[in-house]
C-alpha angles and dihedrals in degrees: 000000000000091000092049091053092047092050091051092052092048091050091052092050092048090051091050092049091049096051106033122099106229122210135183117269114283096015118143121247109269113247118248111275114257119223109234120211114256117267091247091057091051091049091049090054092050090049091052090052091050093047092052093047094049092058092054105038122091137187117235125203117193119191123202137195118263117264127226129210136183121234090276095054096256120143112258135176121266091248094045117129092207113149116262093010114174135178130232111215117251112284118237117200121199118201142143139257138164140225119258097176136029090239097068109274110148131189123214136141124288089233091060096061107016114135092356116155092211135014122201125189126200117187109222093233094050138051091215117118119215127191111230136201128205112257096184148317137226111208092187093065098023096236132132131199118213129183136219129180120262142071105223101085129117115234121211122255111235124222132194109277087188087072094062120112134183108280097027114135116251135178125216118209125188147114107274113191088350094301100136126230097003114175129208130176129218145129139266107265103175144007138214096018127169122209137168123219128185089266107033151007112242123194134179093035126151122225124222142175104228108119119256129184142183107310097030093096110122092020129128137274113201132192125230090275092059093252122141108250100159150014118233116248133144147173125270118265117257088236089060092050091049090053090055091049090051090049092052091047092050091053092048092048091049091053090050093047090051091050090052091052093054107128089218092073111113098223096088095175091056093048092048093049098046105025093096092045093050092048089055091045092051092051090052094049090050091054093047093050092047090053090048092051092051091046089048090061091054092046093056094052088101135046121271091266088074092069101057133127095228093285107122126191138183136197108240115249091226089063097056109032097090093043088052091054090051093047090053091052120099096265093045093214133128113224118182134182113248126208094192101232138115113219136183136197125260128209127244092255090060091043089055093054090050094049093246128143123250110280093017127121144033122209120228108233100174139011125203110242110253091358125137094272093049092048091050093052102254113150139206111270093027113139113228108211102168143003117210090342096310116118115235123198106148138045087246090055090055095040093053092043094053091055088073098058133083130203108280095029117131120233129193111215123192114205139178109225135190137346090302090059092231114186115221133179113215125185117214131185109220124234129213126276114246 
């Protein structure tokens, strides 16, 4: 009997040893394994995103008038009789945009179509070319809405860009180098960025790693559900800025050299010795500047996103949706309510001293005299913690929030004021943006 009981115990121990997952001392219990979707399912979702994007993305070609320069590279009129005048062929900029209605309204960047003589749109799923006209622009966000005829187009579906977090998967869709509806995958790498391009200052952008190239400017950034969460935009490459600096320096040097070669200079020996040298130098500078001008035309044939150093940015969809709807309206104008303050962000150390939560509060730096904020009783150095019950803690928060208000709307602003950290609720009636 004893042996039977002993054998039963040993068998149980052996069974436990054979089935138990052993770990080193002090190791944490392993989390339950998650079942990942099959590769085919993942690929099918990616394909659905790409199919949806292709139906909405368009290629935009903007044509510009030729430019004329004198022998020293200065702008001159087409009918100018300046010596050595030459013409740079009309520039042609290729960029991207996307449908926001089935009747032909398209969103792109202002910089992609500004001052263009002619705008041509080619939907990515068609070979048909449509001539477009500008419906309206919004300098605050940098977007433009253009229009083509028709009512068979597929608009994008917008998602919430405020839901994006670092590490989230995103998809960039555009027309790099004129190759229509090109897709690239990446991740969100930064939020609430501010950059300056040659044509505009953009704030509240998000940064991402999906590859973009010349021609993608104005294209789409989608989330993993295929919803539009951003518009592709980026800074100019340092190399491009350096080229412009070199061009400006060459023009300046040429003007100085020509001044030195002026026969009216009193130092006759200097003029005699260096006149020939200067004449040669001037000819060389003229040739260099002419080449720069011709190269400049080719450089600008794509939107600013084509000249990036692998740092890619997008305008959040939340920031532009209300502007898009207003630009599609009959008057094609964006009108926003204005509080009349200049605010700046504060860090978490300051927040702690004021008894605020992390990510809460903007300090009022300036108030427009006799503006809505001043009339309501807001003061410089007030800390705005919420607007109509919504917490604000960044410039992007405030910027997005203000897109939802019209002139005449009332706004309840909660502020922390003074050394005693008094909380006050102040109601302001918004004015109109200029």
